[in-house]
PyMOL CGO cylinders between C-alpha atoms (Angstrom):
from pymol import cmd
from pymol.cgo import CYLINDER

trace = [
    CYLINDER, 119.23, 18.23, 64.09, 117.68, 15.85, 61.57, 0.3, 1, 1, 1, 1, 1, 1,
    CYLINDER, 117.68, 15.85, 61.57, 115.83, 17.70, 58.79, 0.3, 1, 1, 1, 1, 1, 1,
    CYLINDER, 115.83, 17.70, 58.79, 113.97, 16.09, 55.87, 0.3, 1, 1, 1, 1, 1, 1,
    CYLINDER, 113.97, 16.09, 55.87, 113.01, 18.33, 52.94, 0.3, 1, 1, 1, 1, 1, 1,
    CYLINDER, 113.01, 18.33, 52.94, 110.45, 17.85, 50.17, 0.3, 1, 1, 1, 1, 1, 1,
    CYLINDER, 110.45, 17.85, 50.17, 111.02, 18.94, 46.57, 0.3, 1, 1, 1, 1, 1, 1,
    CYLINDER, 111.02, 18.94, 46.57, 108.90, 22.12, 46.54, 0.3, 1, 1, 1, 1, 1, 1,
    CYLINDER, 108.90, 22.12, 46.54, 111.13, 23.91, 49.06, 0.3, 1, 1, 1, 1, 1, 1,
    CYLINDER, 111.13, 23.91, 49.06, 114.29, 22.73, 47.29, 0.3, 1, 1, 1, 1, 1, 1,
    CYLINDER, 114.29, 22.73, 47.29, 113.07, 23.79, 43.86, 0.3, 1, 1, 1, 1, 1, 1,
    CYLINDER, 113.07, 23.79, 43.86, 111.69, 27.12, 45.09, 0.3, 1, 1, 1, 1, 1, 1,
    CYLINDER, 111.69, 27.12, 45.09, 114.87, 28.11, 46.89, 0.3, 1, 1, 1, 1, 1, 1,
    CYLINDER, 114.87, 28.11, 46.89, 116.99, 26.88, 43.96, 0.3, 1, 1, 1, 1, 1, 1,
    CYLINDER, 116.99, 26.88, 43.96, 114.97, 28.99, 41.51, 0.3, 1, 1, 1, 1, 1, 1,
    CYLINDER, 114.97, 28.99, 41.51, 115.93, 32.12, 43.45, 0.3, 1, 1, 1, 1, 1, 1,
    CYLINDER, 115.93, 32.12, 43.45, 119.49, 30.87, 43.98, 0.3, 1, 1, 1, 1, 1, 1,
    CYLINDER, 119.49, 30.87, 43.98, 119.08, 30.60, 47.75, 0.3, 1, 1, 1, 1, 1, 1,
    CYLINDER, 119.08, 30.60, 47.75, 119.33, 26.86, 48.32, 0.3, 1, 1, 1, 1, 1, 1,
    CYLINDER, 119.33, 26.86, 48.32, 122.24, 27.47, 50.68, 0.3, 1, 1, 1, 1, 1, 1,
    CYLINDER, 122.24, 27.47, 50.68, 119.83, 28.95, 53.24, 0.3, 1, 1, 1, 1, 1, 1,
    CYLINDER, 119.83, 28.95, 53.24, 118.94, 25.35, 54.09, 0.3, 1, 1, 1, 1, 1, 1,
    CYLINDER, 118.94, 25.35, 54.09, 122.61, 24.50, 54.61, 0.3, 1, 1, 1, 1, 1, 1,
    CYLINDER, 122.61, 24.50, 54.61, 123.20, 27.60, 56.72, 0.3, 1, 1, 1, 1, 1, 1,
    CYLINDER, 123.20, 27.60, 56.72, 120.18, 26.83, 58.91, 0.3, 1, 1, 1, 1, 1, 1,
    CYLINDER, 120.18, 26.83, 58.91, 120.43, 23.08, 59.28, 0.3, 1, 1, 1, 1, 1, 1,
    CYLINDER, 120.43, 23.08, 59.28, 123.81, 21.89, 58.03, 0.3, 1, 1, 1, 1, 1, 1,
    CYLINDER, 123.81, 21.89, 58.03, 123.02, 18.41, 56.72, 0.3, 1, 1, 1, 1, 1, 1,
    CYLINDER, 123.02, 18.41, 56.72, 119.58, 17.77, 55.23, 0.3, 1, 1, 1, 1, 1, 1,
    CYLINDER, 119.58, 17.77, 55.23, 117.94, 14.59, 53.99, 0.3, 1, 1, 1, 1, 1, 1,
    CYLINDER, 117.94, 14.59, 53.99, 115.78, 13.99, 50.93, 0.3, 1, 1, 1, 1, 1, 1,
    CYLINDER, 115.78, 13.99, 50.93, 113.86, 10.83, 50.16, 0.3, 1, 1, 1, 1, 1, 1,
    CYLINDER, 113.86, 10.83, 50.16, 114.82, 8.84, 47.09, 0.3, 1, 1, 1, 1, 1, 1,
    CYLINDER, 114.82, 8.84, 47.09, 111.58, 9.90, 45.30, 0.3, 1, 1, 1, 1, 1, 1,
    CYLINDER, 111.58, 9.90, 45.30, 112.41, 13.59, 45.90, 0.3, 1, 1, 1, 1, 1, 1,
    CYLINDER, 112.41, 13.59, 45.90, 115.97, 13.06, 44.72, 0.3, 1, 1, 1, 1, 1, 1,
    CYLINDER, 115.97, 13.06, 44.72, 114.74, 11.27, 41.59, 0.3, 1, 1, 1, 1, 1, 1,
    CYLINDER, 114.74, 11.27, 41.59, 112.11, 13.95, 40.90, 0.3, 1, 1, 1, 1, 1, 1,
    CYLINDER, 112.11, 13.95, 40.90, 114.71, 16.70, 40.90, 0.3, 1, 1, 1, 1, 1, 1,
    CYLINDER, 114.71, 16.70, 40.90, 117.99, 15.07, 39.87, 0.3, 1, 1, 1, 1, 1, 1,
    CYLINDER, 117.99, 15.07, 39.87, 116.89, 12.27, 37.54, 0.3, 1, 1, 1, 1, 1, 1,
    CYLINDER, 116.89, 12.27, 37.54, 113.53, 13.27, 36.07, 0.3, 1, 1, 1, 1, 1, 1,
    CYLINDER, 113.53, 13.27, 36.07, 114.28, 16.99, 36.29, 0.3, 1, 1, 1, 1, 1, 1,
    CYLINDER, 114.28, 16.99, 36.29, 117.97, 16.93, 35.46, 0.3, 1, 1, 1, 1, 1, 1,
    CYLINDER, 117.97, 16.93, 35.46, 117.74, 20.45, 34.01, 0.3, 1, 1, 1, 1, 1, 1,
    CYLINDER, 117.74, 20.45, 34.01, 115.59, 21.69, 36.89, 0.3, 1, 1, 1, 1, 1, 1,
    CYLINDER, 115.59, 21.69, 36.89, 116.88, 24.42, 39.21, 0.3, 1, 1, 1, 1, 1, 1,
    CYLINDER, 116.88, 24.42, 39.21, 118.82, 22.80, 42.03, 0.3, 1, 1, 1, 1, 1, 1,
    CYLINDER, 118.82, 22.80, 42.03, 119.42, 19.46, 40.28, 0.3, 1, 1, 1, 1, 1, 1,
    CYLINDER, 119.42, 19.46, 40.28, 123.20, 19.89, 40.13, 0.3, 1, 1, 1, 1, 1, 1,
    CYLINDER, 123.20, 19.89, 40.13, 123.43, 21.22, 43.70, 0.3, 1, 1, 1, 1, 1, 1,
    CYLINDER, 123.43, 21.22, 43.70, 121.34, 18.37, 45.06, 0.3, 1, 1, 1, 1, 1, 1,
    CYLINDER, 121.34, 18.37, 45.06, 123.32, 15.78, 43.10, 0.3, 1, 1, 1, 1, 1, 1,
    CYLINDER, 123.32, 15.78, 43.10, 126.71, 17.12, 44.20, 0.3, 1, 1, 1, 1, 1, 1,
    CYLINDER, 126.71, 17.12, 44.20, 126.01, 18.78, 47.55, 0.3, 1, 1, 1, 1, 1, 1,
    CYLINDER, 126.01, 18.78, 47.55, 127.69, 16.87, 50.37, 0.3, 1, 1, 1, 1, 1, 1,
    CYLINDER, 127.69, 16.87, 50.37, 125.26, 18.52, 52.78, 0.3, 1, 1, 1, 1, 1, 1,
    CYLINDER, 125.26, 18.52, 52.78, 122.29, 16.87, 51.04, 0.3, 1, 1, 1, 1, 1, 1,
    CYLINDER, 122.29, 16.87, 51.04, 121.86, 13.16, 51.71, 0.3, 1, 1, 1, 1, 1, 1,
    CYLINDER, 121.86, 13.16, 51.71, 119.54, 10.90, 49.72, 0.3, 1, 1, 1, 1, 1, 1,
    CYLINDER, 119.54, 10.90, 49.72, 117.72, 8.32, 51.85, 0.3, 1, 1, 1, 1, 1, 1,
    CYLINDER, 117.72, 8.32, 51.85, 116.10, 5.19, 50.50, 0.3, 1, 1, 1, 1, 1, 1,
    CYLINDER, 116.10, 5.19, 50.50, 112.69, 4.30, 51.89, 0.3, 1, 1, 1, 1, 1, 1,
    CYLINDER, 112.69, 4.30, 51.89, 112.63, 1.18, 54.05, 0.3, 1, 1, 1, 1, 1, 1,
    CYLINDER, 112.63, 1.18, 54.05, 108.95, 1.05, 55.02, 0.3, 1, 1, 1, 1, 1, 1,
    CYLINDER, 108.95, 1.05, 55.02, 107.44, 0.49, 51.59, 0.3, 1, 1, 1, 1, 1, 1,
    CYLINDER, 107.44, 0.49, 51.59, 103.99, -0.43, 52.88, 0.3, 1, 1, 1, 1, 1, 1,
    CYLINDER, 103.99, -0.43, 52.88, 103.53, 2.95, 54.57, 0.3, 1, 1, 1, 1, 1, 1,
    CYLINDER, 103.53, 2.95, 54.57, 104.96, 4.66, 51.49, 0.3, 1, 1, 1, 1, 1, 1,
    CYLINDER, 104.96, 4.66, 51.49, 102.45, 2.91, 49.23, 0.3, 1, 1, 1, 1, 1, 1,
    CYLINDER, 102.45, 2.91, 49.23, 99.51, 3.67, 51.53, 0.3, 1, 1, 1, 1, 1, 1,
    CYLINDER, 99.51, 3.67, 51.53, 100.45, 7.36, 51.71, 0.3, 1, 1, 1, 1, 1, 1,
    CYLINDER, 100.45, 7.36, 51.71, 100.54, 7.50, 47.90, 0.3, 1, 1, 1, 1, 1, 1,
    CYLINDER, 100.54, 7.50, 47.90, 96.78, 7.01, 47.87, 0.3, 1, 1, 1, 1, 1, 1,
    CYLINDER, 96.78, 7.01, 47.87, 96.47, 10.70, 48.83, 0.3, 1, 1, 1, 1, 1, 1,
    CYLINDER, 96.47, 10.70, 48.83, 99.96, 12.12, 48.21, 0.3, 1, 1, 1, 1, 1, 1,
    CYLINDER, 99.96, 12.12, 48.21, 102.48, 12.20, 45.40, 0.3, 1, 1, 1, 1, 1, 1,
    CYLINDER, 102.48, 12.20, 45.40, 105.61, 9.99, 45.73, 0.3, 1, 1, 1, 1, 1, 1,
    CYLINDER, 105.61, 9.99, 45.73, 107.82, 12.87, 46.88, 0.3, 1, 1, 1, 1, 1, 1,
    CYLINDER, 107.82, 12.87, 46.88, 105.45, 13.91, 49.66, 0.3, 1, 1, 1, 1, 1, 1,
    CYLINDER, 105.45, 13.91, 49.66, 104.86, 10.31, 50.75, 0.3, 1, 1, 1, 1, 1, 1,
    CYLINDER, 104.86, 10.31, 50.75, 108.61, 9.62, 50.66, 0.3, 1, 1, 1, 1, 1, 1,
    CYLINDER, 108.61, 9.62, 50.66, 109.40, 12.73, 52.66, 0.3, 1, 1, 1, 1, 1, 1,
    CYLINDER, 109.40, 12.73, 52.66, 106.96, 11.71, 55.39, 0.3, 1, 1, 1, 1, 1, 1,
    CYLINDER, 106.96, 11.71, 55.39, 108.18, 8.11, 55.53, 0.3, 1, 1, 1, 1, 1, 1,
    CYLINDER, 108.18, 8.11, 55.53, 111.86, 9.10, 55.63, 0.3, 1, 1, 1, 1, 1, 1,
    CYLINDER, 111.86, 9.10, 55.63, 111.11, 11.69, 58.33, 0.3, 1, 1, 1, 1, 1, 1,
    CYLINDER, 111.11, 11.69, 58.33, 109.44, 8.98, 60.42, 0.3, 1, 1, 1, 1, 1, 1,
    CYLINDER, 109.44, 8.98, 60.42, 112.24, 6.48, 59.77, 0.3, 1, 1, 1, 1, 1, 1,
    CYLINDER, 112.24, 6.48, 59.77, 114.92, 8.99, 60.78, 0.3, 1, 1, 1, 1, 1, 1,
    CYLINDER, 114.92, 8.99, 60.78, 112.88, 10.33, 63.69, 0.3, 1, 1, 1, 1, 1, 1,
    CYLINDER, 112.88, 10.33, 63.69, 113.37, 13.78, 62.15, 0.3, 1, 1, 1, 1, 1, 1,
    CYLINDER, 113.37, 13.78, 62.15, 113.38, 16.89, 64.29, 0.3, 1, 1, 1, 1, 1, 1,
    CYLINDER, 113.38, 16.89, 64.29, 111.92, 18.90, 61.41, 0.3, 1, 1, 1, 1, 1, 1,
    CYLINDER, 111.92, 18.90, 61.41, 110.15, 18.11, 58.14, 0.3, 1, 1, 1, 1, 1, 1,
    CYLINDER, 110.15, 18.11, 58.14, 109.80, 20.74, 55.43, 0.3, 1, 1, 1, 1, 1, 1,
    CYLINDER, 109.80, 20.74, 55.43, 106.60, 20.31, 53.41, 0.3, 1, 1, 1, 1, 1, 1,
    CYLINDER, 106.60, 20.31, 53.41, 104.48, 22.94, 51.67, 0.3, 1, 1, 1, 1, 1, 1,
    CYLINDER, 104.48, 22.94, 51.67, 101.49, 21.08, 50.28, 0.3, 1, 1, 1, 1, 1, 1,
    CYLINDER, 101.49, 21.08, 50.28, 98.41, 21.22, 52.52, 0.3, 1, 1, 1, 1, 1, 1,
    CYLINDER, 98.41, 21.22, 52.52, 97.46, 17.54, 52.27, 0.3, 1, 1, 1, 1, 1, 1,
    CYLINDER, 97.46, 17.54, 52.27, 101.04, 16.43, 52.98, 0.3, 1, 1, 1, 1, 1, 1,
    CYLINDER, 101.04, 16.43, 52.98, 101.34, 18.80, 55.94, 0.3, 1, 1, 1, 1, 1, 1,
    CYLINDER, 101.34, 18.80, 55.94, 98.05, 17.54, 57.34, 0.3, 1, 1, 1, 1, 1, 1,
    CYLINDER, 98.05, 17.54, 57.34, 99.17, 13.92, 56.99, 0.3, 1, 1, 1, 1, 1, 1,
    CYLINDER, 99.17, 13.92, 56.99, 102.60, 14.64, 58.46, 0.3, 1, 1, 1, 1, 1, 1,
    CYLINDER, 102.60, 14.64, 58.46, 101.07, 16.43, 61.44, 0.3, 1, 1, 1, 1, 1, 1,
    CYLINDER, 101.07, 16.43, 61.44, 98.68, 13.51, 61.92, 0.3, 1, 1, 1, 1, 1, 1,
    CYLINDER, 98.68, 13.51, 61.92, 101.70, 11.19, 62.00, 0.3, 1, 1, 1, 1, 1, 1,
    CYLINDER, 101.70, 11.19, 62.00, 103.40, 13.30, 64.67, 0.3, 1, 1, 1, 1, 1, 1,
    CYLINDER, 103.40, 13.30, 64.67, 105.97, 15.15, 62.57, 0.3, 1, 1, 1, 1, 1, 1,
    CYLINDER, 105.97, 15.15, 62.57, 107.16, 18.68, 63.32, 0.3, 1, 1, 1, 1, 1, 1,
    CYLINDER, 107.16, 18.68, 63.32, 106.43, 20.48, 60.04, 0.3, 1, 1, 1, 1, 1, 1,
    CYLINDER, 106.43, 20.48, 60.04, 107.20, 23.86, 58.56, 0.3, 1, 1, 1, 1, 1, 1,
    CYLINDER, 107.20, 23.86, 58.56, 107.03, 25.11, 55.00, 0.3, 1, 1, 1, 1, 1, 1,
    CYLINDER, 107.03, 25.11, 55.00, 109.36, 27.15, 52.84, 0.3, 1, 1, 1, 1, 1, 1,
    CYLINDER, 109.36, 27.15, 52.84, 108.07, 30.39, 54.39, 0.3, 1, 1, 1, 1, 1, 1,
    CYLINDER, 108.07, 30.39, 54.39, 108.86, 28.91, 57.82, 0.3, 1, 1, 1, 1, 1, 1,
    CYLINDER, 108.86, 28.91, 57.82, 112.41, 28.32, 56.61, 0.3, 1, 1, 1, 1, 1, 1,
    CYLINDER, 112.41, 28.32, 56.61, 112.65, 32.00, 55.65, 0.3, 1, 1, 1, 1, 1, 1,
    CYLINDER, 112.65, 32.00, 55.65, 111.25, 33.07, 59.02, 0.3, 1, 1, 1, 1, 1, 1,
    CYLINDER, 111.25, 33.07, 59.02, 113.85, 30.92, 60.80, 0.3, 1, 1, 1, 1, 1, 1,
    CYLINDER, 113.85, 30.92, 60.80, 116.59, 32.36, 58.56, 0.3, 1, 1, 1, 1, 1, 1,
    CYLINDER, 116.59, 32.36, 58.56, 115.53, 35.88, 59.52, 0.3, 1, 1, 1, 1, 1, 1,
    CYLINDER, 115.53, 35.88, 59.52, 115.48, 35.00, 63.23, 0.3, 1, 1, 1, 1, 1, 1,
    CYLINDER, 115.48, 35.00, 63.23, 119.07, 33.77, 62.96, 0.3, 1, 1, 1, 1, 1, 1,
    CYLINDER, 119.07, 33.77, 62.96, 120.23, 36.76, 60.90, 0.3, 1, 1, 1, 1, 1, 1,
    CYLINDER, 120.23, 36.76, 60.90, 120.90, 34.73, 57.76, 0.3, 1, 1, 1, 1, 1, 1,
    CYLINDER, 120.90, 34.73, 57.76, 118.54, 36.98, 55.80, 0.3, 1, 1, 1, 1, 1, 1,
    CYLINDER, 118.54, 36.98, 55.80, 117.49, 40.55, 56.58, 0.3, 1, 1, 1, 1, 1, 1,
    CYLINDER, 117.49, 40.55, 56.58, 113.79, 40.19, 55.77, 0.3, 1, 1, 1, 1, 1, 1,
    CYLINDER, 113.79, 40.19, 55.77, 111.23, 37.66, 54.63, 0.3, 1, 1, 1, 1, 1, 1,
    CYLINDER, 111.23, 37.66, 54.63, 109.23, 39.87, 52.25, 0.3, 1, 1, 1, 1, 1, 1,
    CYLINDER, 109.23, 39.87, 52.25, 111.92, 40.25, 49.58, 0.3, 1, 1, 1, 1, 1, 1,
    CYLINDER, 111.92, 40.25, 49.58, 112.44, 36.48, 49.51, 0.3, 1, 1, 1, 1, 1, 1,
    CYLINDER, 112.44, 36.48, 49.51, 108.70, 35.84, 49.26, 0.3, 1, 1, 1, 1, 1, 1,
    CYLINDER, 108.70, 35.84, 49.26, 108.58, 38.37, 46.41, 0.3, 1, 1, 1, 1, 1, 1,
    CYLINDER, 108.58, 38.37, 46.41, 111.40, 36.58, 44.62, 0.3, 1, 1, 1, 1, 1, 1,
    CYLINDER, 111.40, 36.58, 44.62, 109.72, 33.20, 45.16, 0.3, 1, 1, 1, 1, 1, 1,
    CYLINDER, 109.72, 33.20, 45.16, 106.47, 34.54, 43.72, 0.3, 1, 1, 1, 1, 1, 1,
    CYLINDER, 106.47, 34.54, 43.72, 108.35, 35.93, 40.70, 0.3, 1, 1, 1, 1, 1, 1,
    CYLINDER, 108.35, 35.93, 40.70, 109.83, 32.44, 40.25, 0.3, 1, 1, 1, 1, 1, 1,
    CYLINDER, 109.83, 32.44, 40.25, 106.29, 30.98, 40.11, 0.3, 1, 1, 1, 1, 1, 1,
    CYLINDER, 106.29, 30.98, 40.11, 106.34, 29.62, 43.66, 0.3, 1, 1, 1, 1, 1, 1,
    CYLINDER, 106.34, 29.62, 43.66, 102.74, 29.92, 44.80, 0.3, 1, 1, 1, 1, 1, 1,
    CYLINDER, 102.74, 29.92, 44.80, 102.15, 31.82, 48.04, 0.3, 1, 1, 1, 1, 1, 1,
    CYLINDER, 102.15, 31.82, 48.04, 98.56, 32.72, 48.83, 0.3, 1, 1, 1, 1, 1, 1,
    CYLINDER, 98.56, 32.72, 48.83, 97.75, 36.41, 49.17, 0.3, 1, 1, 1, 1, 1, 1,
    CYLINDER, 97.75, 36.41, 49.17, 96.45, 35.79, 52.70, 0.3, 1, 1, 1, 1, 1, 1,
    CYLINDER, 96.45, 35.79, 52.70, 99.64, 34.07, 53.84, 0.3, 1, 1, 1, 1, 1, 1,
    CYLINDER, 99.64, 34.07, 53.84, 101.79, 36.72, 52.15, 0.3, 1, 1, 1, 1, 1, 1,
    CYLINDER, 101.79, 36.72, 52.15, 99.92, 39.55, 53.91, 0.3, 1, 1, 1, 1, 1, 1,
    CYLINDER, 99.92, 39.55, 53.91, 99.89, 37.72, 57.24, 0.3, 1, 1, 1, 1, 1, 1,
    CYLINDER, 99.89, 37.72, 57.24, 103.65, 37.14, 57.21, 0.3, 1, 1, 1, 1, 1, 1,
    CYLINDER, 103.65, 37.14, 57.21, 104.41, 40.72, 56.20, 0.3, 1, 1, 1, 1, 1, 1,
    CYLINDER, 104.41, 40.72, 56.20, 102.19, 42.07, 58.98, 0.3, 1, 1, 1, 1, 1, 1,
    CYLINDER, 102.19, 42.07, 58.98, 103.47, 39.62, 61.59, 0.3, 1, 1, 1, 1, 1, 1,
    CYLINDER, 103.47, 39.62, 61.59, 107.09, 40.39, 60.74, 0.3, 1, 1, 1, 1, 1, 1,
    CYLINDER, 107.09, 40.39, 60.74, 106.49, 44.16, 60.41, 0.3, 1, 1, 1, 1, 1, 1,
    CYLINDER, 106.49, 44.16, 60.41, 107.84, 44.25, 56.84, 0.3, 1, 1, 1, 1, 1, 1,
    CYLINDER, 107.84, 44.25, 56.84, 105.42, 46.60, 55.13, 0.3, 1, 1, 1, 1, 1, 1,
]
cmd.load_cgo(trace, "trace")
């Protein structure tokens, strides 16, 4: 399975020390060069920077289609645009994006997209984590924004009152 991940999911899971959920779910993951640079170079002290730099299960991919990348940056930041372009270039099975505009663009371009909460839901389905609520609570405590509506919907849907 080819999985491309944007920075928000990586940083959020790293902040709660659960980055390995991605490895357990997907094995190898790919990050675009802009995402890698955002976390490892520009944010060298950021949660997850060391793991992303040294993790053999995380592969940095350079962008080949620069024209598409530049066009996408009209509406998206470099990490989001890079994630979408790399996902297209790799013909990814799954793209992990959280930002609404990036998700909308990725869907429009035919990508299969989930967000960080979708990752947690998949982890619960496979028995990697026991529940989604406690992880969403930890993410919120780590300043990872989850809307109240989404939070309530997931808790109700998963029966985790």
